[in-house]
N, C-alpha and C positions, 0 to 999 in steps of 0.2 A: 465554253467548257470551264468548270471550276476546278482549279488545281489544288490538291491537298497533299500534305506530307504526313506519312504514317511512320511513326517511330517503332522500330523493332529491335530486339536484342541481336539477332543474327538471321541469316537466311535459313530459318528452321522449318521443318516440315509441318509444324503446327500452324504455319501461315499459308498452307496450301490453298485454303479457301480464298485468301486475298489474291494469290497468284492466279487462280481460276477466274476471279472477278475481273482482274485486269486483262487477262488473255482472251476470255470468252465474251467480253463486251458488256458484262453486267453493270459495270461502273459507267462506261461511256454512254450507255442507253439512258442513264439517269443524269447525264451532263457532268460527270465527274471524271477526273484523271488523278490517280493516286501514285505518288512516288514514295518509295521506301527510303527511310534513313536508318542505316544500321549503326547502333550505338554501343554494342559490345557487352553491356551489362544491364540487368533489370533496373538498378537504381539510376543508371545513366538515362534510360528511357523515361523513368518517372521524373527525373530532374528536367529533361528536355520538355516534357509536357507541362510541367509547372512553369518553366521559363518562357513558354510560348514558341520554342524552337520547332516543335512539331504540332500538327493540328489534332491528330488522333494517335493513340498508342495501342498496339497489340502487345501486351506484356503481362507479367504477374500482377494480380490485383492488389497485393498487400500494400504497396506503396501508396496507391490512390486511396485505399480504405483508411490507412493510418493518417494520411493528409486530411481527409474529410473529417475524421474524428477530432483532429487537432484544430478544426475550423478552417481548413484550406479549401481551395476551389476544385480539387480533383474528384472525379466521380467514375464509378464503374457503370457503364451503360449497356453492356451485353457480356454474356459469357461465351467462351470459345472451346476451352478444353476442360472436361470434367474428370477424366481419368488420364493422368500424365502418361504419354507413350514413351516411358523412360525405363531403362534397365540399369542396375548397379554393376558397373564394369570395374574390375580390379586388375592390377598388374599380374602377370602369369604366376608368380610365386604364391599368391594368395589364392586359396582354394575354397574358403568358406568366409562367411561374414565375420565369424569370430576371429579370423586372422587379421582383421582390420583394427583390432585393439592396439592402441598406441600409434595408429597411423594418421595420415593426412588425407582428408576427403575434399576433393575439388568442388567448388561451387561458384556461382556467378554473383552471389550477394550474401551478406550475413544477415539480411533482414527480409529477403523476398525469395520467392520461387523455389529453386532446387534445394536451398538450405533447409527449408521447413520439410520438404518431402523426404530428403535424405535423413533428417533427424528422426522423423516418424518411422521410417523404414528400419533404421539401425536400432531404434528403441525396441522394436518388435523382436529383435534378436538379442536383447539384453545389453546393448551398448548405449551409454548415455554421454551426452555432451555437457561439459568439456572434460569429464573425468576419464573417458575412454578413448577419445580421439580429438583431433583438431580440424577445423575447417581451413582451407586454403583458397583465397580468392584467385581464381584462374580465368574468369570470364565465361563466355558462352560455351556450349557443348563443343564447338569447333576448337576453341582454345583448350578446353579440358582434355580433348583427345590428344592434342599436342603435348600437354603436360603428362598424360599417362604414358605416351610413347617415350618421353624424355626421362621418365621415372621420378618426376618431381612430386608426384602424389601417389598414394596407394590405391585410391579408387575414386570414382565419380559417377553420378547419374548421367547416363548418355542418352541423348535423343535419338529416335529413329532417323535415318538408318545407321547412325554411327555405332549403335549397339551391335548390330549385325556385322558391320565392318570390323569392329574390334574383336568380336568372337572369331571371325574368320582369320584374323591376324594372330590368334593365339592368346588373346587376353581372356580373363575369366569372367564369364557372365554369372553373377550371383543372383540373378533373378529379376523379373520385371516388377515395377510398381503395380500393385493390385488395388490399392485404396483410392477412393474418390478424393480429389483435391483440385480446386479450381486453379489450374496452373497458368492458363492464358485467358485474358479477358480484353474487352475493348474499353479503353478509358479515355476521358476527355477532361479538359479544363473549362469549367462552366463560364469563366470570365471571358473566354475568347471563342468558344465553340458557337457555331451558328446552327440552331436546331434543324432547319431544313436540310442542311448539308450532312449533318450527323445522321439524320433519319434516312436520307437517300443512301448514304454509305452502308448503313446497317442492313437496309433492304437488299442492296446488291450483295453484301456478304452472306446473308441468309440464303439468297437464291443460289449463289455460287456453292455454298456448302451442300445444298440439296443436289445440285448438278454433279458435284464431286462424288457423292455416294453412288450415283448411277453410272458414272463414267470413270472408273478407276484407271483403266489403261491410258486414256487420254489425259487424265490428271497427272499420272505418273510421268508421262512425256513432258508435260509442262514443268513439273518439279525437277526432273532430271536436267532439263535445259537451264533452269534457274540456278541449280547448285553444282552443275558439272560433275554429278555423281552417276555411276554406272546405272543403266536402266534397270537392271535386276534389283539393285538396292532400292531404287526409287519405287518400283512396284511393291516390294516388301513393305516399305514405309507407308505407302498409301493404303495397302491392305490393313496394316495395323491401325492407321488413323481412322479407317472406316469401321472398325470393330465396334460393336454395341457398347455404348456408355463412354466412349472417348470424346467425341465431339458433342458439345452441348446442343440439345434439340431446340430449334427455334431461337438460338442464341440466348437462351436462358439457363444459367447454371443450375444444376440440380441442387435441392436443399442440402443434401449431404456433402456435396463438393464445396459449397459456399460455407457451410458450417465448419468444415475442416480448416478452412483458411482463417476464420474468426478464432477458432480455438488456438491455432498456431500463433496468431498475433497476440492474443491475450496471454498465453503461456510464456511468450517471449518478452512480455512487458511493453509491447509496441502500441497497444491500446489499453485503456484502463479496464479493470474488471468491476462490474456492478451487478446488483442482484438479479436483474432480468432484462429481457429485450422486449420491446413492444411489438404488436402485430400490425404491420403497416403494409399497404399494397406494394410498395417498392421493394420490400425485403423478402427474399425467398423464404417461405415459411417452413418451419420444422420445430417440433417441440424439443429437439435436442440441441438447439442453439445455445452456446455457453454464454456466460457474462461477457460484456465487452463494450459498454458505453452506449446505452439504448438508442436515444434519438439520433446521435451522430452515426452509429453503425447503420441504422435504417436509412439515413439520408445518403450514405456513401454509395448505395446501389440504386440507380434510377433507370428503370426499364421503360419509362415513358417515351423514350426516343425510338423504341422499336416499332 
């Protein structure tokens, strides 16, 4: 049995396919045993992958894409989440997105994941960063929930089922994320990754994702046990995760979800802007892809491991 370490931000429900793969034997039948290492932030996971502290990462893809564009060894080898199962949760006194003007928005990173999703969502309501609000580094959705309860932040994007838990506790749900954005992906370090191991892991994850879609009650029981969350919330979360367009089909991010990430990276100055992107087999194709460093962006996503 080959032992691998999978870096994750938190015990989040976007990782349910991994939990299913572990519990239902999809990994062990391929000679693998995967242990999770919880690192608390998206950049913490990216750093651990770069340093060789974890073998595979389930995390926001921005850090790996930016690393690859800069000539580093990190790569995105599969997609997992195309439409983030997140809702914007605010402290009770805020009743609209406009009320967040001048406020503090909790996030897990200033360069990855929820920062970009929150910025896009707030911009749709006329709020721009940094003119209208500040970001506060509070860690994963679990830590952001604690920050909301303590009143340290005005709002934060909250992962399923914490959005439902917050609403039931009297916090204001300002609405779900409705846009495509590749929030969670499978990333590796090509200097240390062994192709047969990565491929076996991805095949197990894909099989687990399909099993999940057809066995929501059993998956919810697995998730509830992993997170010590009430079964009713676990069921709600799994139903939301199984909704059309949330999980990437065949572990390949949709062109729109991937394009949104590239736009966010380019607009934030985290990758260079150039006139065009090439059409290569490894890059999810769409005519709407923005400028972003052609050869390097194409090389950052390698689906040949699938």
